[in-house]
Structure formats: C-alpha cells, structure tokens
VOGU-3710 file (C-alpha; in Angstrom, 3 decimals, decimal comma):
1> xxxxxxxxxx> 0,047/0,020/0,055  1,479/3,407/-0,924  1,409/6,590/0,688  -1,157/8,084/-1,813  -3,498/5,224/-1,182  -3,351/5,931/2,502  -3,973/9,557/1,989  -6,865/8,760/-0,189  -8,469/6,537/2,513  -7,651/9,099/5,237
11> xxxxxxxxxx> -9,445/11,833/3,346  -12,520/9,772/2,676  -12,843/9,153/6,385  -12,523/5,353/6,151  -9,454/4,332/7,933  -6,876/6,615/9,801  -3,507/6,275/8,535  -0,703/5,324/10,802  1,860/7,927/12,013  4,788/5,471/11,434
21> xxxxxxxxxx> 3,909/4,943/7,874  3,583/8,676/7,287  7,013/9,247/8,863  8,558/6,410/6,766  7,019/7,825/3,534  8,264/11,485/4,404  11,737/10,184/5,066  11,710/8,265/1,627  10,518/11,374/-0,023  13,253/13,548/1,472
31> xxxxxxxxxx> 15,908/10,957/0,755  14,789/10,986/-2,961  14,903/14,641/-3,023  18,372/14,872/-1,413  19,539/12,314/-4,000  18,146/14,336/-6,817  19,718/17,602/-5,414  23,121/15,765/-5,215  22,782/14,371/-8,640  21,890/17,745/-10,161
41> xxxxxxxxxx> 24,792/19,563/-8,354  27,163/16,849/-9,532  26,131/17,195/-13,090  26,305/21,078/-12,898  29,751/20,813/-11,366  31,106/18,410/-14,031  29,575/20,319/-16,972  32,205/21,988/-19,161  32,377/25,668/-18,546  32,859/27,925/-21,467
51> xxxxxxxxxx> 33,225/31,602/-20,909  30,741/33,874/-22,583  32,270/35,600/-25,610  33,015/39,168/-25,032  32,621/41,822/-27,734  35,885/43,342/-28,925  34,574/46,829/-28,146  34,023/45,833/-24,395  37,454/44,168/-24,246  38,996/47,487/-25,263
61> xxxxxxxxxx> 36,964/49,431/-22,662  37,786/46,892/-19,975  41,500/47,215/-20,754  41,279/51,021/-20,840  39,377/51,061/-17,609  41,981/48,698/-16,024  44,866/50,862/-17,087  43,114/53,967/-15,956  42,389/52,551/-12,626  46,024/51,214/-12,320
71> xxxxxxxxxx> 47,267/54,729/-13,156  45,055/56,392/-10,657  46,269/53,999/-7,939  49,931/54,617/-8,776  49,308/58,357/-8,943  47,532/58,363/-5,507  50,465/56,361/-3,999  53,177/58,624/-5,447  51,306/61,784/-4,405  50,697/60,403/-0,980
81> xxxxxxxxxx> 54,405/59,874/-0,523  55,308/63,296/-1,931  52,871/64,882/0,481  54,253/63,024/3,525  57,790/64,045/2,498  56,682/67,695/2,102  55,087/67,629/5,598  58,235/66,218/7,204  60,366/68,793/5,436  57,984/71,592/6,618
91> xxxxxxxxxx> 58,118/70,246/10,289  61,980/70,241/10,153  62,011/73,740/8,651  59,595/74,994/11,404  61,746/73,356/14,086  64,874/74,981/12,629  63,257/78,348/12,462  62,097/78,131/16,101  65,595/77,098/17,108  67,013/80,108/15,148
101> xxxxxxxxxx> 64,575/82,480/16,830  65,436/81,173/20,224  69,120/81,540/19,511  68,592/85,144/18,326  66,692/85,852/21,550  69,467/84,298/23,564  72,091/86,540/21,673  70,168/89,613/22,085  69,865/88,940/25,808  73,539/88,304/26,004
111> xxxxxxxxxx> 74,301/91,594/24,194  72,027/93,525/26,443  73,753/91,999/29,476  77,200/92,822/27,990  76,172/96,386/27,301  74,922/96,701/30,856  78,177/95,446/32,222  80,214/97,735/29,964  78,284/100,711/31,128  78,818/99,724/34,686
121> xxxxxxxxxx> 82,532/99,427/34,216  83,099/102,469/32,034  81,955/105,008/34,621  83,576/108,354/35,069  86,369/108,528/37,577  85,236/109,993/40,977  86,369/113,547/41,583  88,716/112,411/44,429  90,648/110,308/41,960  90,689/112,952/39,201
131> xxxxxxxxxx> 94,428/114,119/39,737  95,555/110,401/39,501  93,480/109,968/36,341  95,081/112,929/34,764  98,532/111,652/35,560  97,675/108,362/34,009  96,401/109,954/30,917  99,649/112,004/30,542  101,688/108,793/30,823  99,859/107,210/28,086
141> xx> 100,310/110,152/25,776  104,148/110,042/26,131
//
C-alpha cells in the first residue's frame, strides 16, 4: 500500500493512517529529494564551462578602464608619498626656524647683558681720583 493510497483513504474518512507509515514515507521522499539535488549539483559541477564571448569593443573598454584605474592608484600612492615628505620637511623647517629664533633671542639677551656690564665698568672717575686719572692720561700720551 502506498502513501497516496493511505492519504486517499484518510481523506475519505474510512481508515486513519498510521503515523509511523507517514514518517517512513516522508523520510523516503526527503531521501529521494536529497539524492536528486546531489545528482543535479554533480552534473552542474562536471559540466564543461565555457566563458561567454566578449565583444571586442567591451574588451578594449575593459582594458582601458583597467589601465586608468591602475594609473590612478599609482598616482595616488606617489602623491601620498610626496605629500608626506613635504610635511616632514615643513616640520623640520619649522623646528629649525624656532631654534634660530630662540638663538637670536638668547644672543640679544647676552648683548644687552654685556652692554649693561660695559656701562657699569666705564663710569667716570670719581672727583677724588681725578688728579690720579690725569697723571695716568699723561703717561699714556708720552
């Protein structure tokens, strides 16, 4: 007795079909389906594959697009490297300029300090020492 016969009898209300028979029939149907899917996929996998012919115009455009994309990538890489180098040189130049400005400020400070020391040392001779200073000036002129 097949599953279809049991279904026909079950629908007519005569005999209730057995759950075990239904499970067995369902398992057999699923097994058959699984085997057919495996067979189909095996046939599709073993089928010879031939690429679809490409029109010559499309080939040219693909090659041109490939070269253009390659050139864009190379130009982007080169310009990125040049920009990084420029930034590094700008940082170095800014650091050198800051060091130079700091050195100039230190030199000005030193000059101001030396001028102050010179002005402190080169004072006029006190009036009590004036006769001695004149004697010293006469000795130098001789």
